[in-house]
N, CA, C and O atoms as CSV, one atom per row, in Angstrom:
chain,resi,resn,atom,element,x,y,z
A,1,UNK,N,N,-5.079,139.188,123.813
A,1,UNK,CA,C,-4.472,140.129,123.224
A,1,UNK,C,C,-5.240,141.190,122.499
A,1,UNK,O,O,-6.124,140.837,121.719
A,2,UNK,N,N,-4.987,142.422,122.683
A,2,UNK,CA,C,-5.883,143.554,122.158
A,2,UNK,C,C,-5.343,143.855,120.797
A,2,UNK,O,O,-4.129,144.034,120.697
A,3,UNK,N,N,-6.069,143.929,119.786
A,3,UNK,CA,C,-5.666,144.307,118.517
A,3,UNK,C,C,-6.412,145.614,117.985
A,3,UNK,O,O,-7.597,145.850,118.220
A,4,UNK,N,N,-5.575,146.422,117.248
A,4,UNK,CA,C,-6.033,147.624,116.759
A,4,UNK,C,C,-6.466,147.301,115.121
A,4,UNK,O,O,-5.697,146.690,114.378
A,5,UNK,N,N,-7.710,147.765,114.707
A,5,UNK,CA,C,-8.054,147.564,113.402
A,5,UNK,C,C,-8.364,148.817,112.910
A,5,UNK,O,O,-9.184,149.544,113.471
A,6,UNK,N,N,-7.634,149.197,111.670
A,6,UNK,CA,C,-8.003,150.513,110.996
A,6,UNK,C,C,-8.230,150.319,109.620
A,6,UNK,O,O,-7.947,149.298,108.994
A,7,UNK,N,N,-8.768,151.375,109.161
A,7,UNK,CA,C,-9.193,151.564,107.628
A,7,UNK,C,C,-10.390,150.804,107.379
A,7,UNK,O,O,-10.572,150.220,106.311
A,8,UNK,N,N,-11.321,150.793,108.456
A,8,UNK,CA,C,-12.655,150.124,108.263
A,8,UNK,C,C,-13.499,150.852,107.577
A,8,UNK,O,O,-13.293,152.066,107.552
A,9,UNK,N,N,-14.607,150.319,106.881
A,9,UNK,CA,C,-15.699,151.152,106.230
A,9,UNK,C,C,-16.428,151.745,107.405
A,9,UNK,O,O,-16.417,151.288,108.548
A,10,UNK,N,N,-17.101,152.881,106.964
A,10,UNK,CA,C,-17.831,153.591,108.055
A,10,UNK,C,C,-19.200,152.830,108.218
A,10,UNK,O,O,-20.062,153.284,108.970
A,11,UNK,N,N,-19.389,151.669,107.507
A,11,UNK,CA,C,-20.642,151.117,107.788
A,11,UNK,C,C,-20.335,149.692,108.735
A,11,UNK,O,O,-21.286,148.988,109.073
A,12,UNK,N,N,-19.234,149.418,109.041
A,12,UNK,CA,C,-18.760,148.335,109.832
A,12,UNK,C,C,-19.333,148.616,111.212
A,12,UNK,O,O,-19.172,149.705,111.763
A,13,UNK,N,N,-20.096,147.470,111.829
A,13,UNK,CA,C,-20.539,147.523,113.021
A,13,UNK,C,C,-19.609,146.733,114.083
A,13,UNK,O,O,-18.618,146.104,113.712
A,14,UNK,N,N,-19.988,146.813,115.361
A,14,UNK,CA,C,-19.431,145.838,116.278
A,14,UNK,C,C,-19.402,144.325,116.100
A,14,UNK,O,O,-18.487,143.513,116.237
A,15,UNK,N,N,-20.802,144.181,115.722
A,15,UNK,CA,C,-20.989,142.701,115.508
A,15,UNK,C,C,-20.384,142.209,114.024
A,15,UNK,O,O,-20.138,141.016,113.847
A,16,UNK,N,N,-20.177,143.123,113.050
A,16,UNK,CA,C,-19.434,142.763,111.952
A,16,UNK,C,C,-17.978,142.482,112.207
A,16,UNK,O,O,-17.434,141.515,111.675
A,17,UNK,N,N,-17.336,143.299,113.004
A,17,UNK,CA,C,-16.011,142.968,113.395
A,17,UNK,C,C,-15.740,141.810,114.330
A,17,UNK,O,O,-14.715,141.133,114.253
A,18,UNK,N,N,-16.757,141.599,115.268
A,18,UNK,CA,C,-16.725,140.396,115.908
A,18,UNK,C,C,-16.771,139.144,115.058
A,18,UNK,O,O,-15.898,138.290,115.212
A,19,UNK,N,N,-17.744,138.984,114.165
A,19,UNK,CA,C,-17.949,137.965,113.282
A,19,UNK,C,C,-16.805,137.573,112.539
A,19,UNK,O,O,-16.482,136.397,112.372
A,20,UNK,N,N,-16.089,138.720,112.018
A,20,UNK,CA,C,-15.090,138.450,111.142
A,20,UNK,C,C,-13.755,137.897,112.011
A,20,UNK,O,O,-13.003,137.164,111.368
A,21,UNK,N,N,-13.460,138.123,113.138
A,21,UNK,CA,C,-12.496,137.880,113.848
A,21,UNK,C,C,-12.855,136.486,114.572
A,21,UNK,O,O,-11.943,135.794,115.025
A,22,UNK,N,N,-14.076,136.124,114.664
A,22,UNK,CA,C,-14.343,134.778,115.197
A,22,UNK,C,C,-14.047,133.655,114.454
A,22,UNK,O,O,-14.140,132.525,114.935
A,23,UNK,N,N,-13.659,133.898,113.191
A,23,UNK,CA,C,-13.288,132.801,112.209
A,23,UNK,C,C,-11.855,132.175,112.773
A,23,UNK,O,O,-11.455,131.072,112.401
A,24,UNK,N,N,-11.175,132.958,113.658
A,24,UNK,CA,C,-9.935,132.475,114.017
A,24,UNK,C,C,-9.786,132.281,115.580
A,24,UNK,O,O,-8.684,132.213,116.124
A,25,UNK,N,N,-10.964,132.199,116.239
A,25,UNK,CA,C,-11.124,131.816,117.549
A,25,UNK,C,C,-12.002,132.637,118.573
A,25,UNK,O,O,-12.669,133.528,118.048
A,26,UNK,N,N,-12.096,132.526,119.656
A,26,UNK,CA,C,-13.070,133.257,120.591
A,26,UNK,C,C,-12.639,134.722,120.712
A,26,UNK,O,O,-11.470,135.043,120.927
A,27,UNK,N,N,-13.747,135.680,120.548
A,27,UNK,CA,C,-13.534,137.152,120.636
A,27,UNK,C,C,-14.053,137.534,121.983
A,27,UNK,O,O,-15.226,137.293,122.266
A,28,UNK,N,N,-13.269,138.101,122.809
A,28,UNK,CA,C,-13.780,138.620,124.060
A,28,UNK,C,C,-14.580,139.864,124.006
A,28,UNK,O,O,-15.587,140.025,124.695
A,29,UNK,N,N,-14.067,140.830,123.091
A,29,UNK,CA,C,-14.864,142.061,122.759
A,29,UNK,C,C,-14.428,142.529,121.278
A,29,UNK,O,O,-13.379,142.185,120.733
A,30,UNK,N,N,-15.325,143.297,120.768
A,30,UNK,CA,C,-14.934,143.946,119.461
A,30,UNK,C,C,-15.842,145.334,119.521
A,30,UNK,O,O,-17.049,145.380,119.759
A,31,UNK,N,N,-14.975,146.436,119.250
A,31,UNK,CA,C,-15.621,147.634,119.336
A,31,UNK,C,C,-15.102,148.604,118.324
A,31,UNK,O,O,-13.909,148.903,118.270
A,32,UNK,N,N,-16.057,149.116,117.484
A,32,UNK,CA,C,-15.744,150.102,116.475
A,32,UNK,C,C,-15.939,151.537,117.137
A,32,UNK,O,O,-17.013,151.774,117.689
A,33,UNK,N,N,-14.979,152.460,117.101
A,33,UNK,CA,C,-14.924,153.688,117.757
A,33,UNK,C,C,-15.741,154.674,116.881
A,33,UNK,O,O,-15.654,154.740,115.654
A,34,UNK,N,N,-16.568,155.451,117.689
A,34,UNK,CA,C,-17.514,156.295,117.012
A,34,UNK,C,C,-17.145,157.766,117.594
A,34,UNK,O,O,-16.587,157.977,118.671
A,35,UNK,N,N,-17.539,158.653,116.735
A,35,UNK,CA,C,-17.504,160.159,117.059
A,35,UNK,C,C,-18.308,160.367,118.265
A,35,UNK,O,O,-19.397,159.793,118.282
A,36,UNK,N,N,-17.995,161.044,119.230
A,36,UNK,CA,C,-18.874,161.548,120.360
A,36,UNK,C,C,-19.914,162.431,120.022
A,36,UNK,O,O,-20.961,162.349,120.665
A,37,UNK,N,N,-19.805,163.279,119.103
A,37,UNK,CA,C,-20.940,164.221,118.863
A,37,UNK,C,C,-21.802,163.748,117.811
A,37,UNK,O,O,-23.000,164.019,117.898
A,38,UNK,N,N,-21.256,162.894,116.551
A,38,UNK,CA,C,-22.183,162.607,115.610
A,38,UNK,C,C,-22.599,161.085,115.817
A,38,UNK,O,O,-23.660,160.687,115.336
A,39,UNK,N,N,-21.809,160.280,116.495
A,39,UNK,CA,C,-22.139,158.890,116.604
A,39,UNK,C,C,-21.693,158.073,115.310
A,39,UNK,O,O,-22.051,156.903,115.176
A,40,UNK,N,N,-21.052,158.594,114.541
A,40,UNK,CA,C,-20.459,158.117,113.190
A,40,UNK,C,C,-19.204,157.396,113.535
A,40,UNK,O,O,-18.446,157.742,114.440
A,41,UNK,N,N,-19.019,156.276,112.683
A,41,UNK,CA,C,-17.769,155.376,112.858
A,41,UNK,C,C,-16.632,156.466,112.598
A,41,UNK,O,O,-16.888,157.438,111.887
A,42,UNK,N,N,-15.322,156.290,113.203
A,42,UNK,CA,C,-14.152,156.965,112.963
A,42,UNK,C,C,-13.355,156.007,112.043
A,42,UNK,O,O,-12.263,156.393,111.628
A,43,UNK,N,N,-13.783,154.886,111.721
A,43,UNK,CA,C,-12.972,154.007,110.824
A,43,UNK,C,C,-12.023,153.239,111.295
A,43,UNK,O,O,-11.237,152.725,110.499
A,44,UNK,N,N,-11.909,153.013,112.638
A,44,UNK,CA,C,-11.073,152.166,113.346
A,44,UNK,C,C,-11.784,151.585,114.568
A,44,UNK,O,O,-12.767,152.160,115.036
A,45,UNK,N,N,-11.266,150.370,115.132
A,45,UNK,CA,C,-11.753,149.812,116.207
A,45,UNK,C,C,-10.708,148.876,116.964
A,45,UNK,O,O,-9.553,148.815,116.542
A,46,UNK,N,N,-11.095,148.175,118.037
A,46,UNK,CA,C,-10.311,147.376,118.756
A,46,UNK,C,C,-11.112,145.982,118.841
A,46,UNK,O,O,-12.341,145.918,118.868
A,47,UNK,N,N,-10.264,144.901,118.877
A,47,UNK,CA,C,-10.818,143.483,118.945
A,47,UNK,C,C,-10.006,142.816,120.132
A,47,UNK,O,O,-8.787,142.992,120.128
A,48,UNK,N,N,-10.447,142.232,120.921
A,48,UNK,CA,C,-9.626,141.498,121.999
A,48,UNK,C,C,-9.943,140.027,122.017
A,48,UNK,O,O,-11.132,139.718,122.097
A,49,UNK,N,N,-9.164,139.216,121.962
A,49,UNK,CA,C,-9.101,137.663,121.887
A,49,UNK,C,C,-8.186,137.362,123.080
A,49,UNK,O,O,-7.140,137.939,123.377
A,50,UNK,N,N,-8.895,136.162,123.811
A,50,UNK,CA,C,-8.196,135.603,125.010
A,50,UNK,C,C,-6.923,134.949,124.576
A,50,UNK,O,O,-5.918,135.120,125.266
A,51,UNK,N,N,-6.869,134.123,123.358
A,51,UNK,CA,C,-5.776,133.405,123.013
A,51,UNK,C,C,-4.798,134.299,122.126
A,51,UNK,O,O,-5.246,134.898,121.148
A,52,UNK,N,N,-3.504,134.376,122.472
A,52,UNK,CA,C,-2.603,135.110,121.791
A,52,UNK,C,C,-2.268,134.437,120.325
A,52,UNK,O,O,-1.955,135.090,119.330
A,53,UNK,N,N,-2.397,132.961,120.386
A,53,UNK,CA,C,-2.236,132.383,119.394
A,53,UNK,C,C,-3.283,132.687,118.279
A,53,UNK,O,O,-2.957,132.954,117.122
A,54,UNK,N,N,-4.429,132.631,118.677
A,54,UNK,CA,C,-5.535,132.893,117.889
A,54,UNK,C,C,-5.509,134.402,117.336
A,54,UNK,O,O,-5.740,134.694,116.163
A,55,UNK,N,N,-5.205,135.283,118.315
A,55,UNK,CA,C,-4.981,136.618,117.747
A,55,UNK,C,C,-3.833,136.869,116.710
A,55,UNK,O,O,-3.959,137.718,115.828
A,56,UNK,N,N,-2.871,136.208,116.827
A,56,UNK,CA,C,-1.687,136.197,115.836
A,56,UNK,C,C,-2.122,135.684,114.594
A,56,UNK,O,O,-1.733,136.179,113.537
A,57,UNK,N,N,-3.025,134.574,114.654
A,57,UNK,CA,C,-3.530,133.935,113.285
A,57,UNK,C,C,-4.406,135.076,112.582
A,57,UNK,O,O,-4.326,135.332,111.381
A,58,UNK,N,N,-5.189,135.681,113.421
A,58,UNK,CA,C,-6.111,136.786,113.044
A,58,UNK,C,C,-5.394,137.940,112.164
A,58,UNK,O,O,-5.709,138.393,111.064
A,59,UNK,N,N,-4.372,138.244,112.987
A,59,UNK,CA,C,-3.561,139.348,112.432
A,59,UNK,C,C,-2.903,138.956,111.126
A,59,UNK,O,O,-2.878,139.774,110.206
A,60,UNK,N,N,-2.357,137.725,110.988
A,60,UNK,CA,C,-1.826,137.260,109.731
A,60,UNK,C,C,-2.933,137.111,108.638
A,60,UNK,O,O,-2.741,137.467,107.475
A,61,UNK,N,N,-4.201,136.519,109.117
A,61,UNK,CA,C,-5.174,136.255,108.146
A,61,UNK,C,C,-5.956,137.518,107.724
A,61,UNK,O,O,-6.495,137.495,106.617
A,62,UNK,N,N,-6.066,138.566,108.461
A,62,UNK,CA,C,-6.875,139.740,108.042
A,62,UNK,C,C,-6.180,140.939,107.794
A,62,UNK,O,O,-6.815,141.823,107.219
A,63,UNK,N,N,-4.921,141.172,108.130
A,63,UNK,CA,C,-4.152,142.418,107.827
A,63,UNK,C,C,-4.027,142.353,106.301
A,63,UNK,O,O,-3.587,141.380,105.688
A,64,UNK,N,N,-4.479,143.543,105.733
A,64,UNK,CA,C,-4.459,143.812,104.312
A,64,UNK,C,C,-5.863,143.255,103.655
A,64,UNK,O,O,-6.146,143.592,102.505
A,65,UNK,N,N,-6.628,142.501,104.315
A,65,UNK,CA,C,-7.832,141.879,103.570
A,65,UNK,C,C,-8.911,142.919,103.381
A,65,UNK,O,O,-9.242,143.717,104.259
A,66,UNK,N,N,-9.468,142.847,102.098
A,66,UNK,CA,C,-10.473,143.841,101.567
A,66,UNK,C,C,-11.749,143.692,102.318
A,66,UNK,O,O,-12.320,142.605,102.228
A,67,UNK,N,N,-12.266,144.614,103.033
A,67,UNK,CA,C,-13.524,144.580,103.739
A,67,UNK,C,C,-14.243,145.773,103.200
A,67,UNK,O,O,-13.811,146.904,103.420
A,68,UNK,N,N,-15.434,145.538,102.432
A,68,UNK,CA,C,-16.248,146.551,101.890
A,68,UNK,C,C,-15.484,147.626,101.144
A,68,UNK,O,O,-15.662,148.831,101.324
A,69,UNK,N,N,-14.562,147.063,100.237
A,69,UNK,CA,C,-13.846,147.938,99.261
A,69,UNK,C,C,-12.504,148.685,100.143
A,69,UNK,O,O,-11.796,149.518,99.578
A,70,UNK,N,N,-12.303,148.338,101.355
A,70,UNK,CA,C,-11.133,149.028,102.054
A,70,UNK,C,C,-10.179,147.873,102.495
A,70,UNK,O,O,-10.689,146.791,102.784
A,71,UNK,N,N,-8.950,148.021,102.558
A,71,UNK,CA,C,-7.903,147.303,102.837
A,71,UNK,C,C,-7.657,147.405,104.428
A,71,UNK,O,O,-7.019,148.365,104.860
A,72,UNK,N,N,-8.131,146.476,105.247
A,72,UNK,CA,C,-7.989,146.599,106.551
A,72,UNK,C,C,-6.454,146.614,107.129
A,72,UNK,O,O,-5.562,145.989,106.557
A,73,UNK,N,N,-6.272,147.240,108.091
A,73,UNK,CA,C,-4.810,147.189,108.720
A,73,UNK,C,C,-5.155,146.578,110.089
A,73,UNK,O,O,-6.033,147.129,110.753
A,74,UNK,N,N,-4.554,145.516,110.549
A,74,UNK,CA,C,-4.609,144.815,111.841
A,74,UNK,C,C,-3.292,144.650,112.442
A,74,UNK,O,O,-2.365,144.128,111.823
A,75,UNK,N,N,-3.185,145.102,113.679
A,75,UNK,CA,C,-1.967,144.929,114.405
A,75,UNK,C,C,-2.171,144.905,115.975
A,75,UNK,O,O,-3.275,145.165,116.455
A,76,UNK,N,N,-1.212,144.625,116.665
A,76,UNK,CA,C,-1.279,144.473,118.012
A,76,UNK,C,C,-1.552,145.897,118.609
A,76,UNK,O,O,-0.916,146.850,118.159
A,77,UNK,N,N,-2.467,146.075,119.595
A,77,UNK,CA,C,-2.650,147.360,120.147
A,77,UNK,C,C,-1.549,147.908,120.929
A,77,UNK,O,O,-0.943,147.121,121.656
A,78,UNK,N,N,-1.172,149.194,120.895
A,78,UNK,CA,C,-0.166,149.622,121.798
A,78,UNK,C,C,-0.867,150.367,122.903
A,78,UNK,O,O,-2.013,150.810,122.821
A,79,UNK,N,N,-0.008,150.468,124.024
A,79,UNK,CA,C,-0.709,151.287,125.174
A,79,UNK,C,C,-0.789,152.774,124.757
A,79,UNK,O,O,0.092,153.282,124.064
A,80,UNK,N,N,-1.874,153.461,125.199
A,80,UNK,CA,C,-2.104,154.846,124.863
A,80,UNK,C,C,-1.044,155.587,125.701
A,80,UNK,O,O,-0.792,155.325,126.877
A,81,UNK,N,N,-0.419,156.599,124.915
A,81,UNK,CA,C,0.603,157.302,125.511
A,81,UNK,C,C,0.025,158.441,126.435
A,81,UNK,O,O,-1.018,158.974,126.058
A,82,UNK,N,N,0.531,158.807,127.460
A,82,UNK,CA,C,0.017,159.863,128.203
A,82,UNK,C,C,0.073,161.059,127.596
A,82,UNK,O,O,1.042,161.305,126.878
A,83,UNK,N,N,-0.908,161.968,127.771
A,83,UNK,CA,C,-0.992,163.296,127.321
A,83,UNK,C,C,0.185,164.226,127.792
A,83,UNK,O,O,0.633,164.120,128.933
A,84,UNK,N,N,0.667,165.117,126.909
A,84,UNK,CA,C,1.723,165.911,127.419
A,84,UNK,C,C,1.345,167.496,127.327
A,84,UNK,O,O,2.180,168.393,127.447
A,85,UNK,N,N,0.129,167.670,127.124
A,85,UNK,CA,C,-0.312,168.973,127.186
A,85,UNK,C,C,-0.763,169.497,128.579
A,85,UNK,O,O,-0.959,168.717,129.510
A,86,UNK,N,N,-0.924,170.865,128.695
A,86,UNK,CA,C,-0.951,171.471,130.108
A,86,UNK,C,C,-2.463,171.809,130.330
A,86,UNK,O,O,-2.744,172.771,131.044
A,87,UNK,N,N,-3.367,171.123,129.797
A,87,UNK,CA,C,-4.819,171.487,129.993
A,87,UNK,C,C,-5.301,171.237,131.407
A,87,UNK,O,O,-4.890,170.226,131.977
A,88,UNK,N,N,-6.087,172.015,131.996
A,88,UNK,CA,C,-6.743,171.980,133.233
A,88,UNK,C,C,-8.178,171.704,133.061
A,88,UNK,O,O,-8.922,172.178,132.203
A,89,UNK,N,N,-8.487,170.787,134.090
A,89,UNK,CA,C,-9.902,170.178,133.946
A,89,UNK,C,C,-10.685,170.788,135.138
A,89,UNK,O,O,-11.869,170.497,135.312
């Protein structure tokens, strides 16, 4: 299951995120999303766990938890909606 994690501290790294979720089971990947131009964290990321049971336990255990003075929000990630603009590439 892929999870969306928001309201992260700007100091949280991929490794921090992975370690936090490993308390609930095996983590396939953990990625903090960064700004393309500055490389600075955008305050959210994604964590993927192979086991849906472990992922649900992580959501219940970590949603609303304080991390570096910020209350994290953890939920199942939704599919990215297709763009509806008329940009040409």
